[in-house]
N, C-alpha and C positions, 0 to 999 in steps of 0.2 A: 599690771593686770590690764587686760584688754576689754573694752566695752564697745559694742557696735555690731554692725553686720558685716560678716566676712564672706569670702568665696570659699566653697567647699570642694575639695578633691578627695576622693575616697578610694585609695588603693587597697588591695588586699595585702595581708601580711603573710609572706611565704606561700602565696597562692591561696590563702584561706582567709575569708572575711570573718572578722570577729562578730558574734551575735550581739545585737543591741548597741553596737558602737560603730563609728566610722572614723578612720584615721585620716587626718588631713595634713598636708604639707605646710608647716608654719615654723617660725622660730620657736625653739623650745627652751632648754636650760641655758641661760645666759652666763653660765660659768661651768666649771667641771662637775658640779654637784647634781648630776642627773638622777642619782638614786636617793636623793635626800627625802626626809620625811615630809609628808604633805597631808597631815591629819588636822582636823579642827583643833584650834588652840595652839598649833605650832606652825612655824614657817620653814620652808626649805632654806638651805644654807644660802642660796643665791637670791633669796627674797629679802626684803627689809634693808637693803643698802644699795648705794649707787657707786660702788667702788670702781667699777670698770665701765663708766659711762661719761659722756660729755654733754653737759647742758648748754644748749645754744641760745639761751635767753640773753638779752643784753643789747648791745649796739649792733645794728645792721645798717646797711645802706639801702635806700629806696629811690626808685625812679618810676614815674607814671609812664604808661604806654598803651598801645592798642593790642598787645599780646603777640604781635608778629615780629618783634625786634630781635628775637633770638639772643637775649641777654645772657644766656648760659655760655655763649661763645665770647672770646676776647673781642672779636670784631664787632659783634652786636652790642656788647657792653660799652665799648668805646664811644658809641654814638649817643649814649644816654647821659643825662645829667643826674648825678647821684647826690643824695643828702642823707645825713645820719638820722635814724629813727630808733626808738627803743621798742623792742618786742619781748614779751607779748604786748599787744596794744594795736591801735589803729595807726595806719601810716599818715593820716591827717585827721583832724578833729571832725566829728560829725557836723558841727556847726559851720565848718568852712564851706563857702559856696562851691569850691572846687570839688568837694566830696562826691556830689552827685554826678560829676562829669568824668570821673576816673573809670575807664573801662577795665584796665588791668594795672596791677602794681607788680613791679619786679623788686624783690628784696634779696640781698646777698650778704654773705659774711665769710670769713675764713676761720679755720680751726686747725689745731695741730694735734697729731696723734703719733704714737710710737710705732715702730716697725711691727711689734707683736700685734697691736690693734689692727694695723693695716692688713696683716696676713691672716687674721681670724674671721670669725663670724661677726657681722655688724647689722644692726637693725635701726633704721631711722623711724622715729615716732613723732607725732604731734597730737595734741589733745583736741583742738578744734580750730579750724580756719573757716571764716564766715561763709565764703562761697566756694570752698574747696581749693585745692592747689595742685600744681604740677611741680615736681621736685627734680632738680638736677644736681649732681655732685661731680665736680671736675669735668663739666661739660657733657656728662652722660645722663640721660633721663633715667631716673630710678623708680619713679612711681607717681601716681596721681589719684585723687579721690574726690567724690562729690561730698558736699557738706553734711554728712550723716553722722558725724561724731568722731571719736578718736580713730587714728589711722596708724598703721605700721607697715613697713616693707623691709624685707631682707635685702640687703645690698648685694648686687652680683659680685662674684669674685673679681678682683682686679680694679674695682671702682676706686678704692682708697689707696693712698700711698703714704709712706712714712714721712712725717714732717707736715708741711702746710697743705691744706685741702680747701676747696671752695664749694659752698653750697648756695644754690640759687633757687628761689621759689617764685613761680608765676601765680599770682593770686588775682582772681576776678573781683572787680568792684560791682556795685549794683547796676551800673550802666552796661557792664560787659557780661553779666550773668545771663544764662539762657532764659528766654521768655516765650510764652505762648503768643498767638496772634493778638490776643486781647491785651498783651503787655504785662500779664501776671508772670511772676517768677515761676519757673518749672521745678524748683528745688526748695527744700525747707530752709528758707533763708530770711526769716524774720517777718513773715506775714505781709508780703508784697511791698516791703520798704526798699525801693530801688535807689534810695539816696545813700545807702550804706557804702562807705569806702572799703577798700581791701583792709582786712584786719586779721591778725593772729590772736586768738582768744585763749590760748593756753600754752603750756610748755612745748618746746621743740627740743629733742635730744636724740642722741645715738647711744645704743647699748652695744657693748663688745663682749665677745667670748672667744676663748681659744679652743674650746670644745663645745659640743652640743649635739642635738639630734634634730632631724627634720620630721620626726614622728611624734604625734600627740596621741593620747588616749582621748578621743573625742566622742561625746554623747550627743545624741539628737533627741531631746525630749519634746518633740514637735507637738505632741498632743497633751501638753500639761494642762491646757484649759478645756480639754474634752474628757480626760480621765475623771470619772465621777468621784474618785477618792482623792481629795485635794492634797493630801500630804505625801503621796507616793514619791514625788520628785525628791522631797527633802529626805525621806526615809532611805532613798536609794543612794545618796551621796557617799556614805561610807563604803558602799560596795564599789562605786566608781574608783575611789582612791585605792582600794585593795587590788582591784583588777588592773589598775594602771601599772603597778609594780615599778614605781619610781619614775614613770614617764609623766610629763606635764599633762594635766587634766583640763580639758576644755569642754564647754557646751556651746556649740556653734549654731544651734537652732532650737529655740523654744518660744512660747507665746505665739505660735502660728494660729491661723484662724480657720481651722477645719470645721466642717459642718457638725452641728450639734443642736439639740433642742434649745430654744431661746429661754425656756424656763428652768434649765438644769441647775443653775446656781442661785437664782432668786425665787424660784417657785411660781413665777408669773410671767406673762407675756409683756415684759417691760424692758425695752432696750437699754434705758439708762441704768436701771437696777442691775441688769446683766453686765453692762460695761463696768460699773463700780465693783461688782463681785470679781470679775476677771482681773481688773487692775489690782485688787487686793491679793489675788493669787500671784500676779506678776511681781508685786512688791515682796511678798514673803519668800517666793522661790528664788528671786534674785538675791535677796539678802542672805538666804541660807547658803547659796553658792559662794557669795563673797566672804561670809564667815568661815567657810571651809577653805578659803583662799585658792579658788580655782584660778588657773592661769589665763583663761579667757572666758568671758561671759558675753554672748552675742544674741540678744533677743531678735528674732526674725523680723526683718522689715520694720524696725521700730519707727522709722521715719515715714513709712508708707501706711501701715495699718493704723497708725495714730492720726492720720489725716493732717499731719503738720504741714504737708505741702499745699493743702487747699486754702490755708489761711483762716479756717473757721476757728471760733473761740467757743468753748464750752463754759468754763468758769475759771476765774482767777488768771486769765490770760493763757490758759491751756486749751489745746484743741479737743482733747478727750480725756476721760479719767486716766487712761493708761499713759497719756502724755504727762500728766501731773505725777503719776507714780514714778515714771522714769526720771523726772527732775530730782527726786530724792534717792531712789534705789540705786541709780547709777552715778550719784554724786561721788567724786573722789574722796571727800571728807564726809563721813556719815557715822552716826551712832545707831546701831542696829539692835533692836530688841530680840534677844534669843528666846522667844516666847511663842510656842505653838498652842499650848493648852488654853481653852477659853473658859472652862467651868471651875468656879471656886465657891466656897461657902461664904455667906455674908459675914463681913468683918474679918475675913481671913487675911493673915499677913503672908505675903508671897515674896520669895527671894528669886530674882531674875538677873541674868547676866546682861550687862550692856556690852556690846562688842564695838569697840572704838576703832574705826577704820580710817587710816590716812594713806590713801594711795597717791598722794601728791609728792612733789619734790621738796615741799617746804614743811618745816615744823608748823604746828597749828595749835592755837589756843581755842578750846571749844567750851561753849556754855551749853549745857543740856538741861532742858526742863522736861521732866516726866509728868505728863498731864493726863488726868482721868476725867473724861467728859461723858455726858449722856448722849451727845450727838456724834456722828461720824465726821471727822474733819475733811473727808473726801480728798485727801492728799494735798490739800491747798494750804500752804504755809501760813497764810493770813486768815484762816477760817475763824469765824466769829466765836465758835464754841471753845477754841483754845484760849480765848481771853476771859472765859468764865468757867474754869474747870471745877469739878466737884472736889478735886484734891490736886496738889502740886508738890513735887519734890525737885530740887534744883542741885546741879553739880557743875563743877568746873574742872577741866582736864587740860593738860599740856601733852601734846603728842609729837613724837619725832616723825620726821618724814618717812614715808614708806613703811609704816608699821601697822600691826593689827594686835590689839590687846583686849583683854576682857576685865571687867570689874563687876562684882555683884552689887546689886542694890536691893533695897527692901521697900515694898509698897503695900498698901492695904486696900482691900475691897470695902465698899460702904456697908453699913448695917442694913441698908434698904435693898431688898431684892429687886433685881432689874438688869437691863442690858447696858453696857458701858463700852467706851473705847479708851485704850491706853496708848498714848503717843509720846515718843521721845522726839522732841524738837531740838535740833542742833543749830546754834547760831555761833557767830564769831568769825566765820570766813566771809569773804566778799560775796555779795549777791544775796538772794533770798534764802531763808531758812530751809532746812531739809527735814523731812519727817520719816519716822518709822512707826506705823500705826498697826494696832491689833484690836480685834473685838474680844471682849471678855464679858462674863456674866457673873452676878452674885446670886447665889441660890441658898435659900434657907435649908438647914439640915433636914433631910427627909425623915418623916416620922411614920411609923407603922400604926394604922388605926387600931384601936382596941378590939374592934369587931373581928379583925383577922386572927387575933389570938384565940378565938373561940373555934377555929377550924383546924383541920389536919390537912397538910399538903403532902400528897403522895408524889414523890419524886421518882420519875423513871429516867434511867441512864444518867444518874447524877455524877458529880465529881467532887473534888476537894473544895471547890469554890461554893457549891451548893451546900455541902456538909458544914461549911463554916458560916455561911451567911444566914441561913434560916434560923438556927439556934441563937445566933448573935442578936437577932431582932425579936427574940422571944416567940418564935413561931414553931408550932408542933409539926413534925414530919413523920412520914412513913414511906414504905416502899412496896407494899402489897396491894394488888388489885382486888383482894377478897374483901367483901363486906362494904363496898363503896356505897355511901349514903349521900344523895343530893342534899345540899344545905349544910352538910358537915365536912365533906371532903372536897378538895380541889386537886385535880390531877395535873401535874406539871411535867411535860416532856422536856427535860433540860438539855439533852443532847441526842437528837433524833438519829444521828449517824451511829450511835452505839446501842440502839435498841436491840435486845436479844430476840432470838427466834421464839423463845417461850413467851415473851411479852406480846409479840406480834400475833401469836396464835389466839390471843384473848381479845381480839378486836370486838367480838360480840359483847363482851362485858362492858367495854367502854361505850359502845353504841347504845346499849341499854341504859347506862348511867347518864349519858347526854340526853337521850330521849326523855328521861324522867326528870330533867331539869338540872342535871349535874354539870359542872364546869371543867373543861379541859383546855389547857393553855400550852401551846407549842412555842418554845423560846429559841429564836435564832438558829433555825435548822440549816445546816450546811448542805444537807441532802435529805430526801424523803422518798422512801419506797414502801411505805405502809399503806398501799392503795386500798386494802380491805377496810381500812378505817376512813380514809379520806383520799379521794382520787385527785391528787395534787402533785405538782412537780416544783422543784426548786431550781431556779435559773442562776446564771453567773453574774448578773448585774448587781454590783455592790454600789455603795455610795456614802459620802460623808455629809450629804445634805438631803434631808427627807422632809416631805411636805404633806399636810393633810388634804384630802379631797375636799372640794368646796362643799360647805354645809355640814361637814363631819363634826360630831360632838360626842365621840366615843369616850367612855370613862377611862380608857388607858391614857388619854391625853389630859386628864384632870390636873390642873395646876402646872401644865407644861406650856410655856409660851412658844409660839411657832419658831422663833429664832433659836430656841434651845435644841431643836432637832438638827442644827447645823454644827458639824464637827464636834465630836466628843474627845476627851483628853487622851493623849498618847498618840504618837505617830502610828499609822498615817491618818488618824482621825475618823476611822470608819464608824458609821452609825448603823447602816443596814448591811447585812452580810450576804444577801442574795435576794433574788426576786421570786415571786410566786406566780405559777402558771398552771395550766391543766384544766380538765373539764369542770372540776368543782368550783373553780373561780368564777365561772359564768354566772352562778347564782349567789355568789358571795356578797357580803356587805364590805366594800372596800374602804379602808381607813387611811392608809398612807401610801405615798408613791415616791419613787426616786428617779431622777433624770428626766422623766416625762410621765404624764398621768397614766399612760398605758402600762407602765412598769410598776406593779403593785408590790408593796413590801409588808403590809399588815392588813388582815381581813378576818371577818367572821365567816368561816367556810363551812358549808353543809357537810354532814357526815353521810356515809353510804348507808342506804336502806332504812333510815329512821329520821324522825324529826330532831332538830337541834343543830347547833353549830359548834365548831372548835375555833378558838381564837388563835390564829397564827400571827406571830409578831417576829419579823426578821431583824428587829433592832438588837444590836449586839450588847445586850445588857450584862451578860455574865462576866465579861472581862473588866467591868468598870465599877463593881459594887463593893470591893474590898477596901475599906477606909484606911487600912494600914499600908496600902501600896501607892506609889507615886501617880499611877494612872487612874486613881479613883475619880469618878465623875458623879456628882450629886444628881444631875439630871437623869442619868441612866438608872440610878437607884430609885428615884421617884417613879420612873416609868415601870420598873419591875414591881414595885409595890402596887401600882395601879393595875397591872396585869393580873394580880392575884385576887382582885375583888371578885366575889362570887357572882354578883349581878349588878345591873346598872343603877339600882336604887341604893346599894350599900355604900 
């Protein structure tokens, strides 16, 4: 699997560009199994093993230089003095006084391959080289990269030969890395530490294949942090796999920084809160793609947008929240929580899959602590809250190299209502722990007030969900507009798109009912054309995070914590199905907004030609209130109960 920033080329296919995808020229199937299954929970035939690869770790020869010796040639190499070093590792110890003086290091070794390997496809990979590297094979330059993470390059035909081959890497040291006039490093190379010697910090290997394809099915979800419905990327992954029709699936651009309102994700003009929210999206989207075993995952400019190059530190040694997110989400060895839903009942026992990912060459022994905390760890492995969890569950796993497996675990919500964070912390590998964190909430089972059972709810354009829910909660229902009595009846427009012409011709009945103090509630209207009743329009802006206007204390929000209007259960996590607009909104009491305050999704809206208002709520409550279904959300049910209150005093 590839992680990092790649170069895109987007040819058409047969003269036709596929909608929503870009095809890029990259190495694809590294064996003959081009049409293998690639669905979550299973691996293509050519994944999960290294049967046709050569690992180049081990003994190399090293010589310091100024970078111009041309050690890839026999003549240049003969002028250098070589010594044996073990890679991965540093060519000299950091404590060695010579470390800071090495401008470049040349490292070389030989390897032997078969005639079949020499004549097929071959890809040179490395995980990380501190200051980047230039690679030569058999005297031919085959690739180079800046130190922005893992790298791979398809070797040109004719580069390799059957039998012995030589690979040479030219690696910069801190003294030779590019710098600004001020002397600061111009690349993300360890926060201005120019003493670092040349170092290979991960595996180096070559994959071979006798067949393959140069065509990927590549998606660009560039706007995953601007799309106001945060689960759309995750919900779309199965479609990518189907559309690929056996081709390798890659995402070569996501987490871009397009313009959007600063308050879209946190509900306030707070840059750090926004950065934390976006990093959470980055973690969850990245992990979802890794659980689906995409063939390449390339967050856009992850070394640039994260400000790693500037040397700034936010917390825990990380430049920004997204930097901390990438430390875990892009870790070769990771335990990923396959958990999107945030809302649960207090004391509820939950079964969740742990996805155990080992994208390294090596077998791994993992220790996983599943930690429930009241505070957000903020992606920092040593966060204080992880040392004092509300609850802890611990597991040990042994993983084979290059595997992806799932194991279900059970955890329990506290009996106390509130907001929590569930974090899978993985230790056992060298370096800092890695995290997979999710926000969850414990909500008391919603209760219907006894006063609501004294009223009759007139359901217009109802459906099976309404027919089931109201009686199950002991609520009386009807369907006729005849004999409406304020104080007794509440009219609920359950599905505005299905209102009949006969009902719409009786707008005067509802106007009179509202003017006399009667209550009308419109629930999650996907469209609205009953302008004789209320001159309003429904827009297309949806969202998974909804926020109250400042100073709002509307009864529909009774017992609803602000955080509970963030992501409801079930992909893609939609909370609001559309925005409200039109002439009537100018005089409305606005209650909730999505994306930015000018986009209203709940309001008390004046009716046409009489006194009184109709409560329009675009919150998608209907889909979440059936307790027998997996997508049930207790917050949505509590909101629906609040909407049915006759007045603000009840």
